[in-house]
C-alpha positions in Angstrom: 219.4 189.7 144.0 220.8 189.4 140.5 220.3 192.1 138.0 220.5 191.6 134.2 221.1 194.2 131.4 218.6 194.3 128.6 221.1 192.3 126.4 221.7 189.7 129.1 218.0 189.3 129.6 217.3 188.8 125.9 220.0 186.2 125.8 218.6 184.6 129.0 215.1 184.4 127.6 216.5 183.3 124.1 218.2 180.4 125.9 214.9 179.2 127.1 213.5 179.3 123.7 216.3 178.1 121.5 219.5 179.1 119.7 219.7 182.7 118.2 220.1 183.0 114.5 221.4 185.8 112.5 219.3 188.9 112.8 220.4 192.5 112.1 218.5 195.7 112.1 220.8 196.8 109.3 219.1 194.2 107.1 215.6 195.5 107.5 213.9 197.1 104.5 211.1 199.5 104.4 207.9 199.0 102.3 206.4 202.5 102.6 208.6 204.4 105.0 206.6 206.4 107.7 207.2 210.1 108.3 208.3 209.7 111.8 210.4 206.8 113.1 213.7 206.0 114.8 215.9 203.0 114.7 218.4 202.3 117.6 220.2 199.2 118.8 217.5 196.6 119.4 214.7 199.3 119.4 212.5 200.7 116.8 210.0 203.5 117.4 207.4 204.3 114.8 204.7 207.0 115.0 201.8 206.1 112.8 200.5 208.1 109.9 196.7 208.6 109.8 194.7 206.7 107.3 197.2 203.8 106.8 195.9 200.2 106.7 196.3 196.7 105.4 193.2 195.0 104.0 192.1 193.3 100.8 188.4 193.1 99.5 186.6 190.7 101.9 183.3 192.0 103.3 184.3 195.6 103.2 185.2 195.4 99.5 187.9 198.1 99.7 191.6 197.5 99.2 193.9 199.2 101.6 197.6 198.7 101.1 199.3 201.7 102.8 200.7 200.6 106.1 204.4 201.0 106.8 206.1 197.6 106.8 209.7 196.9 108.0 211.1 193.5 107.1 214.1 191.3 106.7 214.5 188.8 103.9 215.4 185.2 104.5 215.7 181.9 102.8 215.3 180.0 106.1 212.4 177.6 105.8 212.3 176.9 109.5 212.7 179.7 112.0 210.9 181.7 114.7 210.9 185.6 115.0 210.2 187.2 118.4 209.5 190.8 119.1 208.1 192.8 122.0 205.6 195.6 121.1 204.7 198.5 123.5 202.0 201.1 122.3 199.9 203.9 123.3 197.0 203.4 120.9 193.8 205.2 121.9 191.8 205.2 118.7 189.6 202.7 116.9 191.6 200.4 114.7 195.1 201.5 115.8 197.3 198.6 115.6 200.9 197.2 115.6 202.5 193.7 115.5 204.3 191.2 113.3 203.9 190.7 109.6 204.9 188.6 106.6 204.3 190.9 103.7 205.1 189.3 100.3 203.1 191.7 98.1 199.8 193.7 98.3 197.7 190.5 97.8 199.7 188.0 99.8 200.5 188.6 103.5 199.7 187.8 107.1 199.8 189.9 110.3 199.2 189.4 113.9 198.6 192.4 116.3 196.3 194.1 118.9 193.8 196.4 117.4 192.3 199.0 119.6 188.5 199.1 119.7 187.3 201.4 122.6 188.1 202.1 126.3 186.9 198.7 127.4 188.4 196.2 125.1 190.8 195.5 122.1 191.0 192.9 119.5 194.0 190.5 119.7 194.1 188.5 116.5 195.4 188.0 113.0 194.6 188.6 109.3 195.7 186.2 106.5 195.5 187.4 102.9 195.9 185.0 100.0 195.6 186.0 96.4 193.8 189.3 97.3 191.3 188.2 99.8 191.7 188.9 103.6 190.2 187.1 106.6 190.1 188.3 110.3 190.2 186.2 113.4 190.1 187.8 116.8 189.5 187.5 120.6 188.7 190.4 122.9 191.3 191.5 125.6 191.2 194.4 128.1 192.0 197.9 126.8 194.4 198.4 129.6 197.0 196.1 127.9 199.7 198.2 126.3 202.4 195.7 125.7 202.5 192.2 123.9 205.2 189.8 122.7 204.7 188.0 119.5 206.4 184.8 118.2 206.0 184.3 114.4 207.2 180.8 113.2 207.6 179.4 109.7 207.6 175.8 108.5 207.9 176.0 104.7 204.7 177.8 103.5 203.0 177.3 106.9 203.0 179.8 109.7 202.2 180.0 113.4 201.6 183.3 115.3 201.7 183.2 119.1 201.5 185.9 121.8 202.9 186.3 125.4 202.7 188.9 128.1 206.0 188.0 129.6 208.1 186.8 126.7 208.4 183.3 128.0 205.0 181.6 128.0 203.4 181.9 124.5 199.9 181.0 123.5 198.8 180.2 120.0 196.8 182.8 118.0 196.8 181.2 114.5 198.1 178.5 112.3 197.8 179.3 108.6 199.1 178.9 105.1 200.5 181.5 102.6 200.3 180.1 99.1 203.0 182.4 97.8 205.5 181.9 100.6 208.0 179.8 98.6 211.6 179.9 99.5 212.6 183.6 99.9 210.2 185.5 102.0 210.2 188.8 104.1 209.1 189.1 107.7 209.1 191.8 110.4 206.9 194.4 112.0 204.2 196.9 110.9 201.9 199.5 112.5 199.1 201.7 111.2 196.2 204.0 112.0 193.3 203.3 109.6 191.3 206.3 110.7 192.3 209.9 111.5 194.6 209.2 114.4 198.3 208.5 115.3 200.1 206.8 118.0 203.7 205.6 119.0 204.6 202.0 118.8 207.9 200.6 120.1 209.4 197.3 119.0 212.2 195.7 121.2 213.9 192.4 121.9 213.8 191.6 118.1 215.3 188.0 117.7 215.4 185.3 115.0 215.5 181.8 116.6 215.6 178.2 115.5 212.0 177.3 114.7 210.1 176.9 118.1 207.1 175.5 116.3 207.7 171.8 116.5 206.7 169.3 113.8 203.3 167.8 114.4 203.5 164.5 116.2 199.8 163.4 116.1 197.8 162.1 113.2 200.0 161.1 110.2 199.3 162.8 106.8 197.1 161.0 104.3 199.2 158.7 102.1 197.6 160.1 99.0 198.6 163.8 99.7 
C-alpha cells in the first residue's frame, strides 16, 4: 500500500486536473475580516460572525453586504480555482464556499447553505448591478465536506462541485458584467441569522482553466 502526504496528494490530484499556476496564501486580501480565524500552510479556518450575509435586493428587497471574503487578485482571463471546504454548520442559512467578489453589487458565490436536519441547499448566487438570483438543489444534511472548482473564461464563469476532489459536476454557468481584466476570487463564509460555525478551507489551488472551450453550436455570425 502506498501512502501520500497531504502535499503529495494535492500534487497527484492536480496532475489529473491540469498544471498548477501561481497561488499563495500570502497574496490573499480580506474584505471584512472576521473576529476569529487562522491561516496556516494550505489551511484556513474561519469562525463565522452572527448576522453576516451577502445578498442584494431581489425578492427580499434587503441589501446585505457583511460576509467576510478572502480573495486573491489576478489578471488571468482563463484559470480554475479549486478548494475543499469542511464545515459544522447546524443553523439555517449557515454557508461557506467559493466567491468572486468585485464590489457590493457585482459578485457570485457557490456554497452549501444549511436548511434543517434533513437537507441543505447546494447552489449559487449571481449578482449583477445590484440584483441577486439564487439557484439550488437539495442535498442531505449529513454532508459536511465539499470541493468546489471555480473556472473563468473572460467574463464568464463556471462553478462545479465534487465530493472526492476528482469527479466534478456542474452547478452553474454564468456571466459577470463587471468582470473585466483584473478580478478577485477566493472564499467566503457567513451566518445570516444569530448563529456561528467553523469552516475550514484546504487544498487551495489555482490551475490552468479546466473549463474547456465550447465545441458545439457555433456563435451567431452577427454577435
